[in-house]
Structures are given as C-alpha cells and as structure tokens.
VMD Tcl script that builds the backbone (N, CA, C; Angstrom):
set m [mol new atoms 306]
animate dup $m
set s [atomselect $m all]
$s set {name element resname resid chain x y z} {
  {N N UNK 1 A 2.397 -9.602 -75.258}
  {CA C UNK 1 A 3.437 -9.394 -74.699}
  {C C UNK 1 A 5.089 -9.528 -75.698}
  {N N UNK 2 A 4.797 -10.114 -76.544}
  {CA C UNK 2 A 5.920 -9.927 -78.318}
  {C C UNK 2 A 5.726 -9.205 -78.719}
  {N N UNK 3 A 4.170 -8.330 -78.832}
  {CA C UNK 3 A 4.416 -6.759 -79.262}
  {C C UNK 3 A 4.925 -5.812 -78.606}
  {N N UNK 4 A 4.586 -6.380 -77.552}
  {CA C UNK 4 A 5.288 -5.298 -76.428}
  {C C UNK 4 A 6.935 -5.332 -76.388}
  {N N UNK 5 A 7.641 -6.472 -76.336}
  {CA C UNK 5 A 9.044 -6.514 -77.001}
  {C C UNK 5 A 9.574 -5.929 -77.828}
  {N N UNK 6 A 8.814 -6.824 -79.183}
  {CA C UNK 6 A 9.179 -5.880 -80.264}
  {C C UNK 6 A 8.925 -4.042 -80.515}
  {N N UNK 7 A 8.057 -3.699 -79.784}
  {CA C UNK 7 A 7.791 -2.260 -80.082}
  {C C UNK 7 A 9.062 -1.702 -79.335}
  {N N UNK 8 A 9.631 -2.160 -77.952}
  {CA C UNK 8 A 10.575 -2.072 -76.962}
  {C C UNK 8 A 11.534 -2.108 -77.567}
  {N N UNK 9 A 11.990 -2.859 -78.039}
  {CA C UNK 9 A 13.115 -3.048 -79.039}
  {C C UNK 9 A 13.619 -2.062 -80.308}
  {N N UNK 10 A 12.450 -1.484 -80.779}
  {CA C UNK 10 A 12.653 -1.147 -81.928}
  {C C UNK 10 A 13.334 0.238 -82.130}
  {N N UNK 11 A 13.878 0.939 -80.962}
  {CA C UNK 11 A 14.935 2.230 -80.727}
  {C C UNK 11 A 15.553 1.927 -79.336}
  {N N UNK 12 A 16.916 3.112 -79.706}
  {CA C UNK 12 A 17.534 3.062 -78.290}
  {C C UNK 12 A 16.522 3.548 -76.916}
  {N N UNK 13 A 15.617 4.233 -77.054}
  {CA C UNK 13 A 14.809 4.826 -76.309}
  {C C UNK 13 A 13.211 4.643 -76.725}
  {N N UNK 14 A 12.439 4.342 -75.827}
  {CA C UNK 14 A 10.751 3.972 -76.072}
  {C C UNK 14 A 10.394 4.023 -75.027}
  {N N UNK 15 A 9.033 5.049 -74.961}
  {CA C UNK 15 A 8.612 5.049 -74.496}
  {C C UNK 15 A 6.886 5.318 -74.553}
  {N N UNK 16 A 6.436 4.636 -73.645}
  {CA C UNK 16 A 4.986 4.239 -74.033}
  {C C UNK 16 A 3.877 5.347 -73.275}
  {N N UNK 17 A 2.697 6.365 -74.178}
  {CA C UNK 17 A 2.264 6.857 -73.556}
  {C C UNK 17 A 0.813 7.141 -73.690}
  {N N UNK 18 A 0.394 8.127 -73.304}
  {CA C UNK 18 A -1.243 8.529 -73.665}
  {C C UNK 18 A -1.069 9.947 -74.089}
  {N N UNK 19 A -1.759 10.356 -75.019}
  {CA C UNK 19 A -1.969 11.948 -75.592}
  {C C UNK 19 A -2.078 12.938 -74.013}
  {N N UNK 20 A -3.250 12.263 -73.308}
  {CA C UNK 20 A -3.937 12.863 -72.025}
  {C C UNK 20 A -2.986 12.714 -70.901}
  {N N UNK 21 A -2.080 11.988 -71.126}
  {CA C UNK 21 A -1.195 12.001 -69.887}
  {C C UNK 21 A 0.236 13.062 -69.769}
  {N N UNK 22 A 0.293 14.044 -68.654}
  {CA C UNK 22 A 1.002 15.341 -68.594}
  {C C UNK 22 A 2.304 14.848 -68.224}
  {N N UNK 23 A 2.124 14.128 -67.258}
  {CA C UNK 23 A 3.715 13.215 -66.793}
  {C C UNK 23 A 4.208 12.693 -67.998}
  {N N UNK 24 A 3.815 12.154 -68.840}
  {CA C UNK 24 A 3.791 11.735 -69.916}
  {C C UNK 24 A 4.917 12.312 -71.014}
  {N N UNK 25 A 3.896 13.318 -70.879}
  {CA C UNK 25 A 4.476 14.613 -71.569}
  {C C UNK 25 A 6.410 15.175 -71.207}
  {N N UNK 26 A 5.822 15.216 -70.213}
  {CA C UNK 26 A 6.855 15.626 -69.167}
  {C C UNK 26 A 8.298 14.845 -69.613}
  {N N UNK 27 A 8.014 13.251 -69.402}
  {CA C UNK 27 A 9.202 12.620 -69.487}
  {C C UNK 27 A 9.550 12.587 -70.492}
  {N N UNK 28 A 8.759 12.383 -71.914}
  {CA C UNK 28 A 8.971 12.952 -73.255}
  {C C UNK 28 A 10.379 14.171 -73.345}
  {N N UNK 29 A 9.489 15.277 -72.625}
  {CA C UNK 29 A 10.443 16.584 -73.024}
  {C C UNK 29 A 11.611 16.604 -71.951}
  {N N UNK 30 A 11.879 15.267 -71.332}
  {CA C UNK 30 A 13.190 15.196 -70.210}
  {C C UNK 30 A 13.973 14.847 -71.560}
  {N N UNK 31 A 13.662 13.676 -71.712}
  {CA C UNK 31 A 14.634 12.753 -73.149}
  {C C UNK 31 A 15.177 13.764 -74.659}
  {N N UNK 32 A 13.934 14.608 -74.855}
  {CA C UNK 32 A 14.554 15.205 -75.853}
  {C C UNK 32 A 15.310 16.644 -75.757}
  {N N UNK 33 A 15.140 16.974 -74.252}
  {CA C UNK 33 A 16.361 18.117 -73.540}
  {C C UNK 33 A 17.768 17.386 -73.591}
  {N N UNK 34 A 17.851 16.309 -72.400}
  {CA C UNK 34 A 19.080 15.154 -72.901}
  {C C UNK 34 A 19.454 15.299 -74.349}
  {N N UNK 35 A 18.519 15.282 -74.840}
  {CA C UNK 35 A 19.432 14.920 -76.771}
  {C C UNK 35 A 18.924 13.855 -77.646}
  {N N UNK 36 A 18.254 12.641 -76.548}
  {CA C UNK 36 A 17.414 11.961 -77.247}
  {C C UNK 36 A 16.637 11.859 -77.981}
  {N N UNK 37 A 16.388 10.801 -79.115}
  {CA C UNK 37 A 15.032 11.196 -79.713}
  {C C UNK 37 A 14.206 9.616 -79.765}
  {N N UNK 38 A 13.593 9.732 -79.045}
  {CA C UNK 38 A 12.815 8.077 -78.487}
  {C C UNK 38 A 11.958 8.281 -79.626}
  {N N UNK 39 A 10.973 6.877 -79.486}
  {CA C UNK 39 A 10.436 6.393 -80.172}
  {C C UNK 39 A 8.719 6.401 -79.073}
  {N N UNK 40 A 8.001 7.207 -79.509}
  {CA C UNK 40 A 6.598 7.173 -78.532}
  {C C UNK 40 A 5.736 6.858 -79.493}
  {N N UNK 41 A 4.968 5.789 -78.301}
  {CA C UNK 41 A 3.962 5.284 -78.751}
  {C C UNK 41 A 3.019 5.814 -77.397}
  {N N UNK 42 A 1.923 6.684 -78.854}
  {CA C UNK 42 A 0.898 6.860 -77.794}
  {C C UNK 42 A -0.394 5.712 -77.899}
  {N N UNK 43 A -0.643 5.437 -76.745}
  {CA C UNK 43 A -1.740 4.264 -76.494}
  {C C UNK 43 A -3.140 4.071 -77.331}
  {N N UNK 44 A -3.380 5.688 -76.597}
  {CA C UNK 44 A -4.831 5.508 -76.486}
  {C C UNK 44 A -5.086 6.384 -77.636}
  {N N UNK 45 A -4.043 5.755 -79.361}
  {CA C UNK 45 A -4.002 6.738 -80.717}
  {C C UNK 45 A -3.437 5.529 -81.616}
  {N N UNK 46 A -3.440 3.970 -80.909}
  {CA C UNK 46 A -2.990 3.200 -81.517}
  {C C UNK 46 A -4.282 1.993 -81.478}
  {N N UNK 47 A -4.013 1.424 -82.837}
  {CA C UNK 47 A -5.633 0.089 -82.796}
  {C C UNK 47 A -4.985 -0.856 -81.588}
  {N N UNK 48 A -3.709 -1.076 -81.650}
  {CA C UNK 48 A -3.629 -1.969 -80.207}
  {C C UNK 48 A -3.488 -1.680 -79.108}
  {N N UNK 49 A -3.165 -0.530 -78.967}
  {CA C UNK 49 A -3.067 0.361 -77.813}
  {C C UNK 49 A -3.688 -0.350 -76.325}
  {N N UNK 50 A -4.563 -1.140 -76.418}
  {CA C UNK 50 A -5.362 -1.577 -75.340}
  {C C UNK 50 A -4.713 -3.022 -75.252}
  {N N UNK 51 A -3.982 -3.135 -76.104}
  {CA C UNK 51 A -3.543 -4.878 -75.596}
  {C C UNK 51 A -1.569 -4.504 -74.876}
  {N N UNK 52 A -0.822 -3.562 -75.715}
  {CA C UNK 52 A 0.045 -2.980 -74.925}
  {C C UNK 52 A -0.005 -2.542 -73.381}
  {N N UNK 53 A -1.486 -1.852 -73.743}
  {CA C UNK 53 A -1.825 -1.526 -72.161}
  {C C UNK 53 A -1.540 -2.469 -71.190}
  {N N UNK 54 A -1.871 -3.959 -71.428}
  {CA C UNK 54 A -2.368 -4.868 -70.530}
  {C C UNK 54 A -0.958 -5.265 -70.418}
  {N N UNK 55 A -0.261 -5.599 -71.479}
  {CA C UNK 55 A 1.410 -5.695 -71.642}
  {C C UNK 55 A 1.733 -4.855 -70.357}
  {N N UNK 56 A 1.771 -4.279 -70.553}
  {CA C UNK 56 A 2.902 -2.930 -69.467}
  {C C UNK 56 A 2.076 -3.065 -68.138}
  {N N UNK 57 A 0.887 -3.676 -67.731}
  {CA C UNK 57 A 0.363 -3.847 -66.389}
  {C C UNK 57 A 0.679 -5.048 -65.897}
  {N N UNK 58 A 0.934 -5.913 -67.176}
  {CA C UNK 58 A 1.862 -7.361 -66.618}
  {C C UNK 58 A 2.802 -7.216 -66.216}
  {N N UNK 59 A 3.710 -6.366 -66.570}
  {CA C UNK 59 A 5.168 -5.924 -65.790}
  {C C UNK 59 A 5.050 -5.133 -64.439}
  {N N UNK 60 A 4.183 -4.860 -64.671}
  {CA C UNK 60 A 3.954 -3.952 -62.880}
  {C C UNK 60 A 3.449 -2.491 -63.164}
  {N N UNK 61 A 3.779 -2.000 -64.145}
  {CA C UNK 61 A 3.697 -0.931 -64.427}
  {C C UNK 61 A 2.269 -0.095 -63.954}
  {N N UNK 62 A 2.153 0.502 -63.071}
  {CA C UNK 62 A 0.552 1.079 -62.724}
  {C C UNK 62 A 0.736 2.595 -61.999}
  {N N UNK 63 A 0.352 3.218 -62.687}
  {CA C UNK 63 A -0.558 3.396 -64.148}
  {C C UNK 63 A 0.619 3.007 -65.060}
  {N N UNK 64 A -0.085 2.481 -66.012}
  {CA C UNK 64 A 0.633 1.703 -67.201}
  {C C UNK 64 A 1.231 2.909 -67.875}
  {N N UNK 65 A 1.331 4.269 -68.474}
  {CA C UNK 65 A 2.196 4.851 -68.604}
  {C C UNK 65 A 2.318 5.835 -67.708}
  {N N UNK 66 A 3.354 6.723 -67.696}
  {CA C UNK 66 A 4.744 6.466 -69.048}
  {C C UNK 66 A 5.377 5.359 -68.725}
  {N N UNK 67 A 5.890 4.488 -69.949}
  {CA C UNK 67 A 6.759 3.279 -69.180}
  {C C UNK 67 A 7.962 3.204 -70.269}
  {N N UNK 68 A 8.698 3.766 -69.794}
  {CA C UNK 68 A 9.956 3.676 -70.922}
  {C C UNK 68 A 10.989 2.300 -70.554}
  {N N UNK 69 A 11.559 2.114 -71.881}
  {CA C UNK 69 A 12.417 1.334 -71.613}
  {C C UNK 69 A 13.733 1.952 -72.604}
  {N N UNK 70 A 14.955 1.280 -72.229}
  {CA C UNK 70 A 16.209 2.096 -72.492}
  {C C UNK 70 A 16.872 1.014 -73.332}
  {N N UNK 71 A 17.523 0.701 -74.334}
  {CA C UNK 71 A 18.280 -0.269 -75.176}
  {C C UNK 71 A 16.949 -1.737 -74.618}
  {N N UNK 72 A 16.163 -1.667 -75.097}
  {CA C UNK 72 A 15.417 -2.800 -74.540}
  {C C UNK 72 A 14.895 -3.231 -73.732}
  {N N UNK 73 A 15.414 -2.585 -72.493}
  {CA C UNK 73 A 15.161 -2.708 -71.220}
  {C C UNK 73 A 14.486 -2.162 -70.466}
  {N N UNK 74 A 13.414 -2.663 -69.616}
  {CA C UNK 74 A 12.294 -1.717 -69.222}
  {C C UNK 74 A 13.079 -1.142 -67.981}
  {N N UNK 75 A 13.435 0.614 -68.097}
  {CA C UNK 75 A 13.450 0.785 -67.113}
  {C C UNK 75 A 12.628 1.354 -65.696}
  {N N UNK 76 A 11.406 1.881 -66.602}
  {CA C UNK 76 A 10.269 1.976 -65.142}
  {C C UNK 76 A 9.150 2.915 -65.616}
  {N N UNK 77 A 8.353 3.803 -65.081}
  {CA C UNK 77 A 7.919 4.913 -64.687}
  {C C UNK 77 A 8.201 6.310 -64.394}
  {N N UNK 78 A 7.905 7.270 -64.545}
  {CA C UNK 78 A 7.871 8.316 -64.611}
  {C C UNK 78 A 9.175 8.672 -63.032}
  {N N UNK 79 A 8.663 7.998 -61.478}
  {CA C UNK 79 A 9.060 7.643 -60.925}
  {C C UNK 79 A 10.260 7.671 -60.753}
  {N N UNK 80 A 10.394 6.281 -61.564}
  {CA C UNK 80 A 12.142 5.840 -61.570}
  {C C UNK 80 A 12.924 6.243 -63.005}
  {N N UNK 81 A 12.292 6.865 -63.542}
  {CA C UNK 81 A 12.905 8.004 -64.737}
  {C C UNK 81 A 13.999 9.336 -64.156}
  {N N UNK 82 A 12.607 9.753 -63.167}
  {CA C UNK 82 A 13.821 11.269 -62.423}
  {C C UNK 82 A 14.295 10.703 -61.728}
  {N N UNK 83 A 13.994 9.375 -60.862}
  {CA C UNK 83 A 15.412 9.383 -59.690}
  {C C UNK 83 A 16.782 8.756 -60.623}
  {N N UNK 84 A 16.232 8.077 -62.002}
  {CA C UNK 84 A 17.656 8.197 -62.094}
  {C C UNK 84 A 18.516 9.549 -62.552}
  {N N UNK 85 A 17.443 9.936 -63.130}
  {CA C UNK 85 A 17.718 11.483 -63.567}
  {C C UNK 85 A 19.013 12.607 -62.458}
  {N N UNK 86 A 17.806 12.746 -61.328}
  {CA C UNK 86 A 18.847 13.063 -60.506}
  {C C UNK 86 A 19.936 12.326 -59.716}
  {N N UNK 87 A 19.663 11.340 -59.780}
  {CA C UNK 87 A 20.996 10.383 -59.501}
  {C C UNK 87 A 22.452 10.333 -60.680}
  {N N UNK 88 A 21.889 11.285 -61.478}
  {CA C UNK 88 A 22.412 11.351 -62.546}
  {C C UNK 88 A 23.474 9.729 -63.410}
  {N N UNK 89 A 22.155 8.770 -63.479}
  {CA C UNK 89 A 22.796 7.692 -64.010}
  {C C UNK 89 A 21.935 7.647 -65.005}
  {N N UNK 90 A 20.517 8.318 -65.464}
  {CA C UNK 90 A 20.102 8.528 -66.504}
  {C C UNK 90 A 20.864 8.656 -67.991}
  {N N UNK 91 A 21.475 9.634 -67.824}
  {CA C UNK 91 A 22.756 10.153 -69.109}
  {C C UNK 91 A 23.602 9.175 -69.510}
  {N N UNK 92 A 23.712 8.509 -68.735}
  {CA C UNK 92 A 25.052 7.551 -68.747}
  {C C UNK 92 A 23.949 6.058 -68.886}
  {N N UNK 93 A 22.751 5.677 -68.937}
  {CA C UNK 93 A 21.884 4.871 -69.515}
  {C C UNK 93 A 22.058 4.994 -70.875}
  {N N UNK 94 A 21.718 6.674 -71.642}
  {CA C UNK 94 A 21.591 6.746 -72.837}
  {C C UNK 94 A 22.894 7.019 -73.571}
  {N N UNK 95 A 23.539 7.203 -72.958}
  {CA C UNK 95 A 24.912 6.828 -73.739}
  {C C UNK 95 A 25.586 5.258 -74.332}
  {N N UNK 96 A 25.376 4.579 -73.082}
  {CA C UNK 96 A 25.544 3.235 -73.302}
  {C C UNK 96 A 24.530 2.304 -74.127}
  {N N UNK 97 A 23.613 2.938 -74.448}
  {CA C UNK 97 A 22.370 2.268 -75.504}
  {C C UNK 97 A 22.354 3.360 -76.609}
  {N N UNK 98 A 23.575 3.847 -76.412}
  {CA C UNK 98 A 23.759 4.934 -77.791}
  {C C UNK 98 A 22.241 5.741 -78.025}
  {N N UNK 99 A 22.043 6.393 -77.533}
  {CA C UNK 99 A 20.575 7.039 -77.746}
  {C C UNK 99 A 20.759 8.580 -78.016}
  {N N UNK 100 A 22.409 8.992 -77.246}
  {CA C UNK 100 A 23.231 10.143 -77.180}
  {C C UNK 100 A 24.897 10.006 -77.535}
  {N N UNK 101 A 25.459 10.771 -77.493}
  {CA C UNK 101 A 26.682 11.021 -78.094}
  {C C UNK 101 A 27.222 12.127 -76.650}
  {N N UNK 102 A 28.337 12.366 -77.001}
  {CA C UNK 102 A 29.005 13.310 -75.803}
  {C C UNK 102 A 30.127 13.808 -76.666}
}
mol reanalyze $m
mol bondsrecalc $m
mol representation Tube
mol addrep $m
C-alpha cells in the first residue's frame, strides 16, 4: 500500500493501467485531450505490477484498472472519471491539482 501511495503522488495525475485494457486507453486519451500529462503505470509491464494491482483492489477498485489519482487523491475508475467529466467537475479538479492551466 505504501508503494501505491508513493506512485500515486508522483505527479498531479496518475493513472494505473494495463496495456490490454481498451477502457484504460480511453481514459488516458481523455486526460491528454484536456491538456494533462499523466504518469501512466502499466501494471502488466511493471515488475511490481501484481503488488500494486492487489493494493488497488483493496481500495475497492474492481476491476483494478483504470485507477485514477488526481493530486494524490484516489478519484476512482473509468465510470467515476467519466461522471466527473460529464458533470464538468473533472477540469476544475485538474486545475486545482495544477495538472492544467487556463
């Protein structure tokens, strides 16, 4: 869990993903289109990917990816990110975390 916290606070936006996950790719694309440059951790290509995967599941991520952190805070999975985007809250969260500027 400490490893997860360290990784999640490395940048303003951190996405835990798997290369085989098309939804993960869509979430990453959304952040890039909003002007953010997230740190992306591909769990299926990292040495400690299984450990991080278990830690994400213990947070309640099911499935474990995509898991998004903004400003070091766990935001949720794809459905949570899409809901925030549709409601107009995601952009403000990115501004507050200094991930994007106006």
